[in-house]
N, C-alpha and C positions, 0 to 999 in steps of 0.2 A: 504493500500500500504506500502510495506517495505521501511523504511527510508534508505537513503544512509549512509554507514559507512564512516566517514571522518577520516582517520588515523591521520591527523594533530591534530584534536580535542582530540583524544585518547592520542596522545603524550603529549599534553598540560596538560591533567588531570594527567597523570602518573608523569610528571616532577613536577607538583604542589604537588602531594602527597609525592614524594621523598624529596622535599625541606622542607615541613612541618615536616616530620619525622626527618630529619637531624637537623633542627633547634631546635625542642623541645627536641630531644635526647641530644644535646650539652648543651642547657640552663638548663635543669632539672638536668643534672649531676653536673653542676657547682653549682646550687642552693642547691643541696643535699650535697655538700661538697666533691664530688669526683673529681679527676683529670680528665681533659678533654683536647682535643687538643686546643692549644692556640688560634686558630682562633675563637673558640666558644665564647671567651670573647671580641672579637673585635666588635666595633660599627657597622662595615659593615655587620657582620653576621646577625644582627637583620633585615636588609633590605631584606634578603632572604625570610623571611616569608611574607613581604609585596608583593614581586613579586609573590610568590606562590598564595597568596589570590587574587591578581589582575588577575592572569591567570585563576583562577576558576570563577571569575566574568565575565571575557571576554568569557570564554567557555560557561557559562550559558546564557549570552545575545545572543551569536552567535547561540546556539542550540535552544533557545526559538524562535528566529526570523525565523529560518528555519522551525520550526514546526507550529508556530502560528502567525508569523509576518504579513502575508497577510490577516489575518482575521480568524474567526472561532467562535465556540460557547464558550462564556466566561465561562459558567457553566462547560462545558467539560474540558476547560483549567484548571479551579480551582480544579476540582476533580482529574485530572491527576497529578497535582503538589502535592496536598495533599497526594495522594496515594504513590507518589514517596518519600516523605519526612517523613511522620509521623509514619508509622508502625515500621520501624527500630529505629527511635528516641524514640518513646514511650517504646518500648521493653527494650532498653538500659537504658533509664532514670528511669523507674519505678522499674527495678531490683536494681539499685543503691539506689533509694529512699527507697525501702522496707528495704534494708540492713542498710542504714545509719539512716534514720529518724524513721522508724517503729520499727526496732529491737534495735537500739542503742540511739534513742532519740536525734539525732543531730538537730541543727538549730531550737530549740524550740522557740527562740525569734522571728523568722520570722512568720508573720501572715499567717494563713493557706490559705487565699484567694489568696495569691501570687503563689499558685500552678497553677493557671490559666495561668501565664506567661510560665510555663514549658509545660503545655498541648499545648499551641500555639507555642512552640519552640522558644520563645523570651527571656527565662530566662538568657541565656549567654550574649545576647546583652544588656539587661537591667541591668545586674549585674555590668556594668561599673558605674552605677549611684545610684543603690538602691539594698539592699539585696534581693536575690532570692534563690530558691532551685536549682540553676545551678549545673549540674553534667557533662553533655557532650554537645558538639556542639559549645561551646565557643561563642564569639561575632559574628563570621562569619555566623553561621546558621541563627540567628535571623535577621541579616542584609540582608541575601539572601532572606529570606521569605518575608520581607518587600518590597524588590525590585521585587520579583515575584508578589506581590500584586499590584504594580503600572505598571507592564509590559504592560497590555492591553492599558492603557492610553498612555504610551510611544510609543507603536506600532502604535496606532491610529495617533499620532502626526507624527511619522516617515513616514507614508504612504502619507503624504501631504507635498508639497514643503515648504509652510510657516511653518509647524510644524517642519520640519527638521532644518530650519533656527533658529527657536526658541530653539529647543533642543541643537543645536550647541552653541548658545549664552549662554544658561544656564550652559551647561557643561564646557565651557571655563571659565566662571566666577567662577564656583565652583572650578575648577582646580586651578585657579590663586589666588582666595581670601579666600576660605574656610580654608586652613592651617593657614592663618593669623587671620581670624575672629573666628575660633573655640575657645570656652571658655577654659580658663586655666585649666589644669588637664584632659582635654579630648584628646584622640588621634584622630586627624582629619580623618585619614585613616580608623578608626574603626567605622565610622558612615555611615548612608545611604547617606548623602550628599557628603561624601568623596569618596564613592564607586560608586555613580551614573555615573560619567564620564566614568569610564572604562566599566561599564555594558552597557552603551549606545554605547560605541565604539565597543563592541562585536556585538551589534545589527547592527550597521552601516556596519561593515565588512561583516556580513552575507548577507547584501543587495548586496554587490559586489561579492558574491561567485558565483552566477549563471552566471554572465557575465564575469567570469574568471579574474576579476581585482586582487583579492587576490592571485590567483594561479600565475598570471603573475608577479606581483610586490612583492610577498612575499619574494623573495630573497633580496630585498632592506631592508625589515624589519630585516632580519637576519644580514645583513651587518651593518646597522645603530645601531642595538642593541649592537654591540660590543663596540663602543665608548660610547654609552649612559650608558651601564652597568659599564664601567670603571669609568666614571664620578660619577655615583651613588655610587660606592664603595669607592671612594677616596675623594669626596667632599660632606661631610655630610650636609652642609648648604643648598644645592640645592635638597636634597633627596625628600622632600615633593612634589616638582614639577617635577623633573626628573624621579622619581620612576614610576608614571603612564605612562609616555612617553616610558620609557624603557620596561615596561610590554607590552604595545600595540605593539611596534616594535618587541619584542621577540615573541609575540603571532603570528604575521604575518609570521615571519621566521619559527616558528615551524609548522604552517599550511603548508607552502610551503615544508618544509623538510619531514613532515609526509606523504604527498601524494606521495613521491618518495621512501618510504620504501618498501621492498619486501612484498609480500602478506602474507608469513608465519609470519613475524615479526608483521604485522598489526593485524593478528588474535590474537596473544598473547597480544598485546597492548590493543586491544578492550576488552578482558576478564579482564585484570588488571584495565583498566579505569572503567569498570562496577562495580568494587569493591571499587572504590576510596571513595565513600560516606561512606561505612562501615568502611574503614580505618580511615577516618577523624573522625568518631564518637568514635571509640574505642581506637585510638592510645595513646591519652594523659593519660586517666585514667589507661590504662594498664601499661604505662611506669611508672607513679608515684606510683601506688599502688602495682605493682607486679614486673615489670622487673628490676627496679633499685635495689630492694632488692635481687632479684635472682643474679644479677651481683655482688653485694657486698658479698653475701653468698659464691659464688663460685669463687671469685676473677677474674671475666671475664673482660678483657680489653675493651676499647672503640671501637676498630676496630671490634673485634670479636663480641662484644655486639651488635653493630649496624647491623652487617651482619646477626645476628640471629633475632634481633628485627624486622627488616623490613618484612621478610617473615612471622613471627609470627603475625604481624598486618594483613597481608593478610588472614591468616587462621582465625583470629578472625572476620574479616569482613564477611567471608563466613559463619561462625557459627552464627553470628548475623542475617544475612539475612535468614538463615534456621530457626532459633528459632522464628524470627518475621513473618514467613510465615502465621501461623494461624491468627495473628493480621491483616496482609495484606489482607487476604481473607475475614475476618469479616468486615473490614473497607470498602473493595470494595463492599461487599453485601449491607452495609448501604448506601453508596454513590449512588448505583444504584436505591435506593428507595427514594432519595431526589429529 
């Protein structure tokens, strides 16, 4: 049966991708010593990336619940998730690994067995604490994979009234106390425990989708997100707590707004949202290894540079998906025989 296209989810994915591109573009230009708009150096600018990642976690939790929340074959779920994640990731990673490690001998001090972290897609997440062969995907991909791993348990709990109460208590405690209890040097938001509350919030909102709760009250999220976002931007001391709240409210508002977009706009959003994973995988390495050098070589300013960079990332995402297709088909064949 064909799944419903939810334009609000597509809008969330596209906004997330845009915020991530804008954040890394501004920060990497500053890091490389180029002039950049003054807002790129502001502390509030760093919170854009947190909102963008939260929106992806919310979208993932929401989508997974709609597809698998009411039950299903755990094996089929795991295979479908693996097929959606790994072919494109492996294609991009091993191309860079061959160039850097095989041809140029980079990272010889890293034990070879840690390549397993990369095969599993956890290298970016674990690189926060130990050396890995991390190339693409950053911390976010590994965190999302781990959340996918516990989704079946979370869904099982959410289908039961006592389980929902337990999950609510756990998520509230993590939201309230994990930023304080997180070890020094860690970013609480870049951990599974820090991301679990918004992921579960996405699942919970999906439960209210069919009974029209989100569609009816989504406007409230759009309204409340205005003041929450203002506080988040100007009161940095409360950002670890207000950030997830802002993201959830903004997500509700975007769901409500997206469902009211014209059909033609929705078609374009759906295509772009479908390429968001490829954009996420390719944008950073393309920016640091290629695009910043091109901008410096041809004296391209930041505004024009970003206006060209964003569509080029879309093109790269399409190319990565195309090149990864044989890997996708081979992996699908293997999974069918497991």
